[in-house]
Steps between C-alpha positions, in 0.01 A plus 500: 500500500723658770747266669633519855779297659467457876782368718452369853807446719554236763335691786197567278441125442631370832192290583173383337303805622753740351499302175121542488544872566746528210261301280223751574724788385563315174126446457425870558753588229332253263154635585625848403550375145866400511684189396702396805831323551591427863863435595559344841792426728538203732286514815651691793841363600479194273814582300702559819375165633600318181847652511542402864404141417775484239750656740424231758632250248801696372635854517579488125187369326509459121360817339296312237329295768444812712308655212286188470439512877429872534269519200262252666375770739344707221347186346305441821374860502386511137295183547338632818427837337334331201297283735396813694387682186298206375338461843386862463346430161777615261689300239874489567807310389834465681826507305858438605779704346571215259134473396486873430821485300731719707843421352808592705874462479675209671602678823330305777356694800572836327363442149418780257198502272585467131149483352136431584242334277153652528307237302379280787405796717309674221303184417394468863415870529298493178307204643393722790735348758707676766859382453693413817873516429779371721741781577874469556557218248562403141663230291832495315593355160584167664148470641623559857296709744672827590423770755557874472641570846328620815231754422474360149119487499501880454719449196268229364195728540648805329650286223159344431340845502756610242450213254121506540492877450306530827331824598637474853700269723366500855745385767310398814709486815479545877560876470266741323754665271850638469618718789768764527690241704424174676206575735603204718815696588355851492126519580494859374576385143246627246330303225567659161232523232739421216870447446713486186658184363851634559427600861335166575782312332754668725289453814427134419869423461580697816290282728154661480356147488163579340598397146762273346746719307492280188122548481551876481755449223223322304247771579730775379619312192147416380309795649277295732290693753549333838251558783621394846196432722396335826366145492283576800315817391367668188687828552701660222867417511802642316546520123845427359515687170730721292472824700564573870242613754644851521797716408652466849869408490455190720215252454604245759780341696594142578735295711665174395613320814607166360824637354872429515781731386817369337813689399789382290781710643810610311393407147761599238351806329506389139251407226331162535506434873143613568393293198674191634342538844144545374533227238571254780207633704269481197602138435391418856157661432549744789312831476709797610336821613704801608825493300760758596845539354682812600803676355824306517784616724861394449395257227241321716123534544226335705180353357204468738155356437200367688319170454215314671639361826394151394758516218794594727665157514471450124637850434797450733583182309507706180711779652757256637561387143501851354737627771793305359393535136520879498756554776280680753625539856215359708126453547299698750134437576227598743187295558266712710437799276187663360439722202266796540393675181282785382337483157319754284475608138494859626871477586579529130389864502545602864828528690577486871368152573837342585609754760153496658513121531853498640415769756197304619721196557780694669257658749441148632879451544492220242806431285476439124751249362405507129309735270378455144276730298308497174261743335207382716657319797742561784612203710697501825642193672475499880532240775208263540427623852454855365274399210155579641611827659661608174184420305285697746731803484501504119124446471434785740741750348331471159153513665390190317217448747324804348296495176678711235321817390591466132335164420510379140181384334452124559557274202253217455537375144728206434805476276623848595846480347415331168198498269219266603541249219529125493857390572646291221709186540826690459411726794396209720822305435781586739262669744756548775788612282678819597361818345755779458324836483806717445879511509624850573828687517539814711824690430411808706615364836798525732571273794616579853620231742559542872728204583505518880163607633437434873285187514245628752138623515421836339794526262302446179229737623751775578678457169197516275327773697809719459510415129128579461540827691760600241242450225672190359291226340644150545433212262651163602587437865698194610627425849706186543571312822759647729849370564650553845232746604494686171255496210527619141233717334492592132249718322461659159407859420478714185848590377435872501458505880788264583707770671204611708445142616872452566500805726232340716676162495831659603332679790347173622820296479688774685241495780513120516879488492499265202697507176400734221230394256592349166323599183469432130390808310370301204318171555237328291195328650368199311151386600308193388132537589228239460272238651625180663854621563528367855316172456719412200817424691722502190434856384764669716752241381419568135536873551834472679633239255416714199688796644793285615533346153522858373777568755278753681548520876197556724557751782168522689196269491148574626198275441122499541206287383467684170855624428872434531721810489878511483764766458792466262764742380349751259724388213345151521139617519398499132671166434331354808160619378541335161623175656200481734255579220648217296493257794135568585373560146258205517340620825461871419136605461 
């Protein structure tokens, strides 16, 4: 019999009438011949209320007790949902995370799922009952209640769909699908018919808000078809599957406003320092996002990264320790910043996206302070006050409000990325472990660095338009924060067109009155690509430590949700590749 997992968020079960409405959707799915598992969040703002109660007592509540407190919200909802279903004539049973058998690690308030037992759920389903599962929670080996972090009910739902081999996981929310950007900011945003796992993973981590990024990691890893739908209508929503909606270079854009930027200035440019910094950050369970290290000058380099603004105090505590440990000069940080990004699988085969994005931003007289790129994402850091205007400019320039002409055929069958077979115990164990898809070495690149670029609007746009006009294809782009009104931009290009790119760079620096560009005619790019790279805070540390132990110095760093790319000297490339393959051997698919 087909099986569907339905998830209802807090706004979808905010009061008894909405709970009854959600119950009716579950009944319609059962009447269509499906077994049904319903995952629910706490009602409305219940979790926020519980947190505020704890904060009225102390500003540092015990994390174990916070999990016990916060998990009570979902327990209320599952009981009410089961009562609603039985009042409508259907058999139902409510189950907490512990009753289901969702085993997690011991990290309170940010736990990861290790395994899920399906026995109790299958017995109830086989008895003709609708199973009501508490989202957001599990139990650790000590028998303590744990929670998965805010938005964790999405993760619970997709994880249950994976272990139950569900035909579809329906995510019911207060919007009717995934949009090209947040429609609350831009009313002209368009609902997409389908979006790929990789695109959704990037957008979710960038602040799109519709789905929890860890839930998309599950969906991609286990090939679960996710259908994002409205709780308040029966309209079709958006499918999250293996393939994108179209071949357009950009599928969507997002803004993350709750960001802070930190820079460790004047770091001695030698192997091991990046490793030491990110090991300390990983120990503090702080998730970094944009990581930028540019080329060292006079034996010193700067390392910049962004974090959630809520982690600023904790991160500064870490940096104050690291500052003395590695002999850096000082710490610089900025609180009110926002990251605007464009995402699309089509970027892998189509050039010109970066310069088009930068030109759209420069036309609004908005300055970019940091840039990172990957194969399918370009992110620019701007001031918080410019965030919405930047998003609107980027959305418009790529005409994301229009339906693409070259639509791909919708995918509707589940388990797109792996065969539809029962998962065995070995696959279920370690469900949230990192999956490394590939470790690659590119020895065809050269690097150009412009050390003193004017730190003002339009500079990046002018630079990359001139480079594009010369027929030069750029790979990595990294812009680090400016010092004394200057910024530093590095980019890589194929070695055989290095001189052509240098000619353009020399013309630009002459016009700007800045020092001549530096270059390395032979660099190697090492890229680790996979699922869960950002949410596993220790991965960057492991990568940098492995290379440092091999006495390999990292020159440039650029990160995204699905990859970490670095440049090293060409002579170190092959050794670096073998070291990384050995380090991540257990996680490689």
